[in-house]
ROKETOR-645511 format. One record per residue (C-alpha): residue number from 1; residue in one letter; chain; x, y, z. Coordinates in Angstrom, 2 decimals. Example, Ala and Ser with C-alpha at 12.3 -4.5 7.8 and 13.67 -1.06 7.14 Angstrom:
2
PT seq type mol       x       y       z
PT   1    A   A   12.30   -4.50    7.80
PT   2    S   A   13.67   -1.06    7.14
//
This chain:
285
PT seq type mol       x       y       z
PT   1    M   A  104.77   96.46  117.91
PT   2    D   A  101.37   96.40  116.57
PT   3    E   A  101.58   97.30  112.90
PT   4    N   A   97.69   98.15  112.91
PT   5    K   A   98.69  101.18  115.31
PT   6    M   A  101.19  102.44  112.76
PT   7    H   A  101.25  104.29  109.56
PT   8    L   A  103.82  105.13  107.04
PT   9    I   A  105.23  108.67  106.57
PT  10    N   A  107.63  109.03  103.74
PT  11    K   A  110.18  111.71  104.77
PT  12    I   A  112.66  113.64  102.45
PT  13    F   A  115.98  114.40  103.49
PT  14    N   A  118.15  116.12  100.81
PT  15    N   A  115.99  114.86   97.97
PT  16    E   A  116.32  111.17   99.52
PT  17    T   A  113.17  109.42  100.78
PT  18    I   A  113.54  108.20  104.35
PT  19    R   A  110.78  105.53  105.18
PT  20    T   A  109.34  106.68  108.54
PT  21    I   A  106.57  105.01  110.67
PT  22    W   A  104.59  106.84  113.14
PT  23    D   A  103.33  104.66  116.23
PT  24    K   A  100.22  106.29  117.49
PT  25    E   A  100.12  104.11  120.53
PT  26    Q   A  103.83  105.08  121.74
PT  27    E   A  103.59  108.36  120.03
PT  28    K   A  106.95  108.29  118.48
PT  29    Y   A  108.57  107.65  115.17
PT  30    F   A  110.42  104.76  113.86
PT  31    I   A  112.84  104.99  110.89
PT  32    S   A  114.27  102.64  108.43
PT  33    V   A  117.88  102.19  109.52
PT  34    V   A  119.08  101.12  106.08
PT  35    D   A  117.59  104.55  104.68
PT  36    I   A  119.52  106.65  107.07
PT  37    V   A  122.54  104.55  106.74
PT  38    S   A  122.62  104.73  102.95
PT  39    V   A  122.51  108.68  103.33
PT  40    I   A  125.09  109.08  105.79
PT  41    S   A  127.62  106.50  104.16
PT  42    E   A  126.92  107.46  100.68
PT  43    S   A  127.17  103.70  100.11
PT  44    K   A  125.87  102.28   96.60
PT  45    D   A  124.40   99.25   98.70
PT  46    G   A  123.19  100.84  102.03
PT  47    R   A  121.65   97.40  102.79
PT  48    K   A  124.96   95.49  102.80
PT  49    Y   A  126.82   98.51  104.77
PT  50    W   A  124.21   98.18  107.30
PT  51    N   A  124.35   94.32  107.88
PT  52    K   A  128.17   94.69  108.17
PT  53    L   A  127.71   97.58  110.64
PT  54    K   A  125.03   95.76  112.53
PT  55    Q   A  127.27   92.63  112.87
PT  56    R   A  130.29   94.83  114.16
PT  57    L   A  127.90   96.47  116.75
PT  58    K   A  126.56   92.95  117.93
PT  59    N   A  130.21   91.68  118.38
PT  60    E   A  131.01   95.05  120.38
PT  61    G   A  127.78   94.09  122.60
PT  62    N   A  126.14   97.38  121.56
PT  63    Q   A  122.58   97.33  122.70
PT  64    T   A  121.53   99.48  119.87
PT  65    V   A  121.01   96.67  117.58
PT  66    T   A  119.07   94.71  120.12
PT  67    N   A  116.56   97.73  120.31
PT  68    C   A  115.87   97.60  116.44
PT  69    H   A  112.63   96.11  115.42
PT  70    Q   A  111.58   94.71  112.12
PT  71    L   A  108.57   95.86  110.00
PT  72    K   A  107.57   95.12  106.42
PT  73    L   A  108.10   98.24  104.50
PT  74    K   A  107.84   98.83  100.69
PT  75    A   A  111.15   98.83   98.76
PT  76    Q   A  111.97  100.51   95.55
PT  77    D   A  110.80   97.64   93.36
PT  78    G   A  107.55   97.83   95.09
PT  79    K   A  107.84   94.54   97.22
PT  80    Y   A  107.28   94.59  100.92
PT  81    R   A  110.47   93.51  102.81
PT  82    E   A  111.29   93.04  106.49
PT  83    T   A  113.24   96.19  107.48
PT  84    D   A  115.16   97.04  110.55
PT  85    V   A  113.56  100.14  112.15
PT  86    T   A  114.29  102.06  115.26
PT  87    D   A  113.41  105.17  116.97
PT  88    I   A  114.93  108.51  116.93
PT  89    E   A  117.06  107.99  120.08
PT  90    G   A  118.31  104.65  118.76
PT  91    M   A  119.13  106.18  115.27
PT  92    F   A  121.27  108.95  116.94
PT  93    R   A  123.39  105.93  118.44
PT  94    I   A  123.78  104.29  115.17
PT  95    I   A  124.76  107.52  113.58
PT  96    E   A  127.80  107.89  116.04
PT  97    S   A  129.12  104.77  114.83
PT  98    I   A  129.43  105.86  111.15
PT  99    P   A  132.37  108.28  110.19
PT 100    S   A  130.56  110.76  107.81
PT 101    K   A  130.32  114.43  106.76
PT 102    N   A  126.63  113.84  106.74
PT 103    A   A  126.20  112.82  110.13
PT 104    E   A  125.59  116.27  111.72
PT 105    P   A  123.07  117.44  109.09
PT 106    I   A  120.96  114.04  109.57
PT 107    K   A  121.25  114.50  113.29
PT 108    Q   A  119.55  118.07  112.90
PT 109    W   A  116.98  116.62  110.56
PT 110    L   A  116.20  113.75  113.18
PT 111    A   A  115.92  116.42  115.98
PT 112    H   A  113.64  118.78  113.61
PT 113    L   A  111.67  115.54  113.15
PT 114    G   A  110.98  114.74  116.64
PT 115    K   A  109.95  118.38  117.34
PT 116    E   A  107.83  118.67  114.55
PT 117    R   A  105.52  115.67  115.60
PT 118    I   A  105.25  116.82  119.29
PT 119    D   A  104.09  120.34  117.87
PT 120    E   A  101.50  118.69  115.57
PT 121    T   A  100.23  116.73  118.52
PT 122    F   A   99.41  119.89  120.37
PT 123    D   A   98.30  121.58  117.43
PT 124    P   A   97.03  119.57  114.46
PT 125    S   A   96.66  122.78  112.49
PT 126    I   A  100.41  122.84  111.86
PT 127    A   A  100.36  119.77  109.80
PT 128    L   A   97.53  121.09  107.73
PT 129    Q   A   99.38  124.36  107.19
PT 130    R   A  102.54  122.55  106.30
PT 131    A   A  100.54  120.49  103.48
PT 132    I   A   99.16  123.77  102.20
PT 133    D   A  102.52  125.57  102.17
PT 134    L   A  103.96  122.60  100.40
PT 135    Y   A  101.15  122.72   97.53
PT 136    R   A  101.79  126.30   97.09
PT 137    A   A  105.41  125.69   96.67
PT 138    K   A  104.96  123.25   94.06
PT 139    G   A  102.85  125.60   92.03
PT 140    Y   A   99.22  124.59   92.71
PT 141    D   A   96.51  127.42   92.76
PT 142    E   A   94.41  128.46   95.60
PT 143    E   A   91.16  127.07   94.28
PT 144    W   A   92.66  123.63   93.76
PT 145    I   A   94.28  123.64   97.10
PT 146    V   A   90.96  124.24   98.82
PT 147    K   A   89.18  121.16   96.88
PT 148    R   A   92.14  119.00   97.62
PT 149    M   A   92.04  119.78  101.51
PT 150    K   A   88.58  119.17  101.48
PT 151    S   A   88.91  115.70   99.72
PT 152    I   A   91.43  114.66  102.08
PT 153    Q   A   88.96  115.22  104.99
PT 154    E   A   86.09  113.47  103.10
PT 155    R   A   88.26  110.64  102.33
PT 156    K   A   88.91  110.02  106.02
PT 157    K   A   85.02  110.23  106.74
PT 158    L   A   84.78  107.39  104.04
PT 159    T   A   87.42  105.18  105.29
PT 160    D   A   85.63  105.61  108.94
PT 161    V   A   82.41  104.24  107.36
PT 162    W   A   84.11  101.39  105.69
PT 163    K   A   85.70  100.45  108.96
PT 164    E   A   82.43  100.47  110.74
PT 165    N   A   81.15   98.06  108.04
PT 166    G   A   83.65   95.53  108.55
PT 167    I   A   86.39   96.60  106.19
PT 168    E   A   89.95   96.08  107.54
PT 169    G   A   93.22   97.31  106.52
PT 170    N   A   94.70   99.40  103.50
PT 171    I   A   94.40   96.30  101.00
PT 172    E   A   90.67   96.42  101.45
PT 173    Y   A   90.48  100.04  101.19
PT 174    A   A   92.54   99.76   98.05
PT 175    I   A   90.24   97.25   96.50
PT 176    L   A   87.16   99.40   97.12
PT 177    T   A   88.85  102.37   95.87
PT 178    N   A   89.51  100.49   92.65
PT 179    E   A   85.94   99.70   92.25
PT 180    I   A   84.75  103.27   92.64
PT 181    Y   A   87.42  104.41   89.90
PT 182    K   A   86.68  101.73   87.53
PT 183    E   A   82.96  102.60   87.58
PT 184    W   A   83.17  106.15   86.67
PT 185    S   A   86.71  106.63   85.05
PT 186    G   A   87.14  103.04   83.36
PT 187    M   A   90.43  102.48   85.13
PT 188    T   A   91.98  101.15   88.32
PT 189    A   A   93.88  103.79   90.39
PT 190    K   A   97.08  102.21   89.13
PT 191    E   A   95.91  102.24   85.32
PT 192    Y   A   94.87  105.89   85.95
PT 193    K   A   98.46  106.82   87.23
PT 194    Q   A   99.88  105.20   84.27
PT 195    Y   A   97.62  106.82   82.01
PT 196    K   A   98.81  110.34   83.22
PT 197    G   A  102.38  109.13   83.16
PT 198    L   A  102.65  109.10   86.93
PT 199    R   A  104.99  106.86   89.09
PT 200    K   A  105.51  107.61   92.75
PT 201    E   A  103.28  110.95   92.62
PT 202    N   A   99.99  110.90   94.18
PT 203    L   A   97.05  110.47   91.57
PT 204    R   A   94.90  113.16   93.13
PT 205    D   A   97.50  115.67   93.41
PT 206    N   A   97.75  115.43   89.42
PT 207    M   A   93.86  115.56   88.80
PT 208    D   A   92.48  118.86   87.42
PT 209    N   A   89.47  120.46   89.17
PT 210    I   A   86.80  118.31   87.29
PT 211    E   A   88.53  115.06   87.73
PT 212    L   A   88.99  115.87   91.44
PT 213    I   A   85.25  116.95   91.82
PT 214    L   A   84.27  113.46   90.28
PT 215    T   A   86.47  111.46   92.60
PT 216    D   A   85.01  113.45   95.45
PT 217    L   A   81.49  112.85   94.19
PT 218    S   A   82.14  109.12   93.85
PT 219    E   A   83.29  108.74   97.17
PT 220    E   A   80.81  111.01   98.77
PT 221    A   A   77.93  109.09   97.08
PT 222    T   A   79.69  105.72   98.27
PT 223    K   A   79.97  107.18  101.97
PT 224    R   A   76.30  107.86  102.20
PT 225    L   A   74.95  104.84  100.36
PT 226    A   A   77.23  102.87  102.95
PT 227    A   A   76.31  104.64  105.95
PT 228    K   A   72.52  104.15  105.00
PT 229    Q   A   72.75  100.45  103.75
PT 230    K   A   75.23   99.40  106.25
PT 231    P   A   76.80   96.59  104.01
PT 232    N   A   78.93   94.08  105.88
PT 233    G   A   82.21   92.84  104.69
PT 234    L   A   84.13   93.18  101.48
PT 235    K   A   81.65   91.64   98.98
PT 236    E   A   78.70   93.92  100.21
PT 237    N   A   80.79   97.01  100.26
PT 238    I   A   82.20   96.36   96.67
PT 239    K   A   78.38   96.65   95.48
PT 240    V   A   78.00   99.81   97.22
PT 241    A   A   81.21  101.29   96.02
PT 242    K   A   80.12  100.63   92.44
PT 243    M   A   76.82  102.49   93.10
PT 244    G   A   79.04  105.54   94.16
PT 245    G   A   81.15  105.36   91.21
PT 246    H   A   78.22  105.10   88.91
PT 247    A   A   76.79  108.27   90.25
PT 248    A   A   79.98  110.16   89.07
PT 249    K   A   79.76  108.30   85.88
PT 250    V   A   76.43  109.66   85.09
PT 251    A   A   77.85  113.29   85.83
PT 252    R   A   80.76  112.47   83.79
PT 253    D   A   78.98  111.22   80.94
PT 254    D   A   76.48  114.36   80.89
PT 255    I   A   79.57  116.96   81.31
PT 256    E   A   81.34  115.26   78.32
PT 257    K   A   78.42  115.23   76.21
PT 258    N   A   77.99  118.90   76.44
PT 259    L   A   81.74  119.62   76.26
PT 260    G   A   82.29  117.37   73.49
PT 261    E   A   85.65  116.08   75.03
PT 262    S   A   86.89  113.64   77.77
PT 263    V   A   87.32  115.09   81.32
PT 264    V   A   89.63  112.30   82.06
PT 265    T   A   92.85  113.64   80.69
PT 266    K   A   96.60  112.21   80.40
PT 267    T   A   97.86  115.69   81.47
PT 268    N   A   99.20  115.66   84.96
PT 269    K   A   98.97  118.64   87.18
PT 270    L   A  102.60  119.79   87.17
PT 271    N   A  103.61  118.35   83.79
PT 272    Y   A  105.92  115.58   85.07
PT 273    K   A  108.29  114.08   82.53
PT 274    Y   A  110.57  111.36   82.90
PT 275    I   A  113.78  111.75   81.12
PT 276    E   A  114.42  108.09   80.25
PT 277    D   A  110.76  108.28   78.76
PT 278    E   A  111.70  111.13   76.58
PT 279    K   A  114.82  109.29   75.47
PT 280    N   A  112.83  106.12   74.47
PT 281    K   A  110.17  108.45   72.49
PT 282    K   A  113.07  109.91   70.43
PT 283    I   A  114.68  106.48   69.89
PT 284    S   A  111.24  105.09   68.67
PT 285    D   A  110.79  108.10   66.29
//
């Protein structure tokens, strides 16, 4: 399996994250076995449960285990580990081996997952509409959603230019993105998220209109500069990324001068608060 032809799409089932990978060459999903097994078995240690089940299936000569592949997926502790994955058909076979009341709902979810991707292949606008509906359900206003949809499209154009200029893979994309952020906001993407009190939540989904506009400006400037100057490799692209970030910093400085306040705020879009953080705050008070 060529990991360069895959991308991770986290899916949610009953508020549980199921790590799901789309293989664009084979045009099908591969799903983390341990994530599904954890949901079905309701085991506190889904990995241990799967290891025992896997051994039993091997002893029985079940071919399902043979058809499992391993990919490096991000675990809850943030580290990437080799994880068993299988396609939807293989997952159905594994589910049959687990006695659980949760089996039928997860089967229906998997069936819908396959149909969802087939529908999106024929009509990509379905995926776009689903994203818009989800933002609305979370309470985002229409003006913000329009800006966010546009920023997603423009981000893809930027990564395409980077790819043409010799940038390979998500790690180098992340390095360049951090250089842009540091230049205009003074923080890396990770530091920016921490500043806003975020963890798994998407940073851009928690920016207000001005923050989002400045982010878009920095990336648009970077894209145009990179397309014209055609820097080659990471080192040269970092220089251009800083130029793009600087364009947004100039705009930010001018706005803040007239507003008399910072446009980079600690507030997140939907006012997330973590219970343990509140408890720690009370203890320190």
